[in-house]
RODO-2510 file (C-alpha; in nm, 4 decimals, decimal comma):
residues 112
     n   res          X          Y          Z
     1     m     8,0153     3,4038     4,8084
     2     g     7,9732     3,5755     5,1411
     3     n     7,6189     3,4598     5,2146
     4     a     7,5305     3,3918     5,5762
     5     s     7,2671     3,2298     5,7924
     6     v     7,2559     3,0323     6,1118
     7     f     7,2060     2,7075     5,9209
     8     g     7,4051     2,7474     5,5985
     9     g     7,5001     3,0277     5,3681
    10     a     7,5224     2,9031     5,0094
    11     a     7,2068     2,6954     4,9686
    12     h     6,9049     2,5882     5,1716
    13     l     6,7717     2,2429     5,0859
    14     t     6,4118     2,1416     5,1464
    15     a     6,2344     1,8064     5,1667
    16     g     6,1808     1,6496     4,8273
    17     s     6,4428     1,8647     4,6581
    18     t     6,6909     1,7111     4,4160
    19     p     6,9570     1,9822     4,3899
    20     e     7,2443     1,9601     4,1465
    21     f     7,5387     2,1985     4,1385
    22     e     7,7787     2,1938     3,8441
    23     q     8,0841     2,4136     3,7896
    24     c     8,0006     2,6283     4,0944
    25     i     8,2122     2,8133     4,3461
    26     l     8,0729     2,8039     4,7014
    27     a     8,3160     3,0213     4,8966
    28     s     8,3357     3,2193     5,2197
    29     n     7,9788     3,1558     5,3300
    30     g     7,8826     3,1922     5,6956
    31     g     7,7118     2,9029     5,8678
    32     g     7,8557     2,6493     5,6221
    33     a     7,7747     2,5806     5,2603
    34     f     7,4452     2,3920     5,2923
    35     a     7,1485     2,3963     5,5258
    36     s     6,8417     2,1786     5,5464
    37     n     6,5206     2,2168     5,7408
    38     s     6,4339     1,8537     5,6913
    39     e     6,5784     1,5125     5,7662
    40     t     6,4383     1,4024     5,4299
    41     a     6,6109     1,6588     5,2072
    42     d     6,8060     1,4819     4,9361
    43     m     7,1811     1,5144     4,9268
    44     p     7,2924     1,7612     4,6597
    45     v     7,4843     1,6181     4,3660
    46     l     7,7977     1,8237     4,3171
    47     t     8,0010     1,8105     3,9964
    48     c     8,3133     2,0113     3,9247
    49     t     8,2377     2,2342     4,2234
    50     n     8,4876     2,4253     4,4362
    51     m     8,4012     2,4713     4,8051
    52     y     8,6515     2,6905     4,9864
    53     g     8,6708     2,8943     5,3066
    54     n     8,3179     2,8303     5,4328
    55     q     8,2570     2,8753     5,8040
    56     g     8,2307     2,5352     5,9676
    57     g     8,4233     2,3643     5,6884
    58     d     8,3912     2,2892     5,3229
    59     w     8,3535     1,9260     5,2273
    60     v     8,2037     1,8169     5,5593
    61     g     7,8889     1,6394     5,6753
    62     y     7,6709     1,4796     5,4117
    63     v     7,8730     1,6199     5,1180
    64     a     8,2151     1,5055     5,2515
    65     s     8,2176     1,1922     5,0374
    66     q     8,1902     1,3994     4,7184
    67     l     8,5288     1,5730     4,7543
    68     s     8,7580     1,4516     4,4740
    69     e     8,4635     1,2867     4,2955
    70     r     8,3321     1,4182     3,9613
    71     g     8,6026     1,6877     3,9580
    72     n     8,5070     1,8440     4,2939
    73     f     8,7851     2,0238     4,4797
    74     s     8,8737     2,2769     4,7491
    75     a     9,1095     2,5604     4,6591
    76     d     9,1254     2,9374     4,6853
    77     p     8,9367     3,0520     4,3725
    78     q     9,1667     3,3561     4,3446
    79     f     8,9107     3,6213     4,2645
    80     c     9,0558     3,9430     4,1245
    81     a     8,9484     4,1685     4,4126
    82     p     8,6977     4,1838     4,6981
    83     g     8,3521     4,2120     4,5459
    84     s     8,4800     4,1032     4,2033
    85     y     8,4107     3,7455     4,1005
    86     y     8,6289     3,7473     3,7906
    87     l     8,9185     3,5036     3,8212
    88     r     9,2917     3,5663     3,8180
    89     p     9,4683     3,3908     3,5275
    90     g     9,6339     3,1357     3,7626
    91     s     9,3100     3,0449     3,9390
    92     p     9,2356     2,6747     3,9899
    93     c     8,8852     2,7625     3,8634
    94     a     9,0153     2,9032     3,5325
    95     p     8,9890     2,6708     3,2321
    96     a     9,3672     2,6158     3,2262
    97     g     9,3824     2,5150     3,5948
    98     s     9,0481     2,3468     3,6458
    99     p     9,0252     1,9698     3,6957
   100     c     8,7061     1,9852     3,4898
   101     d     8,8289     2,0788     3,1414
   102     g     8,6435     2,4059     3,1676
   103     q     8,5788     2,7072     3,3835
   104     v     8,4334     2,6799     3,7326
   105     g     8,2201     2,9787     3,8310
   106     a     7,9985     3,2218     3,6463
   107     l     8,2455     3,4906     3,5408
   108     g     8,5545     3,4582     3,3276
   109     v     8,9246     3,5130     3,3699
   110     g     9,0672     3,8620     3,3692
   111     c     9,1327     4,1367     3,6175
   112     e     9,0881     4,4889     3,4885
***
């Protein structure tokens, strides 16, 4: 969250890479979610991933076709507070609200 670059904030793909993202939150990144310095970089495989609020769009470009596939979605992750990546209980990334039968994101549910 909150990464930035001219080409893409969340991940930079290189030629010959075979990136896979599973149960990730890619949110509020400047320059978009993905960047590539090569026409031959492989398309990332996204599974149960939430892309939300990225500059330039979320499920756009070469990842657009993956929205709503393999549990991918776009919704406010409802973090507890700025700089905190724990989830609010009603978050669509929490196990109870996730379309993936499990948590999306690295940290659990609970605001202290």
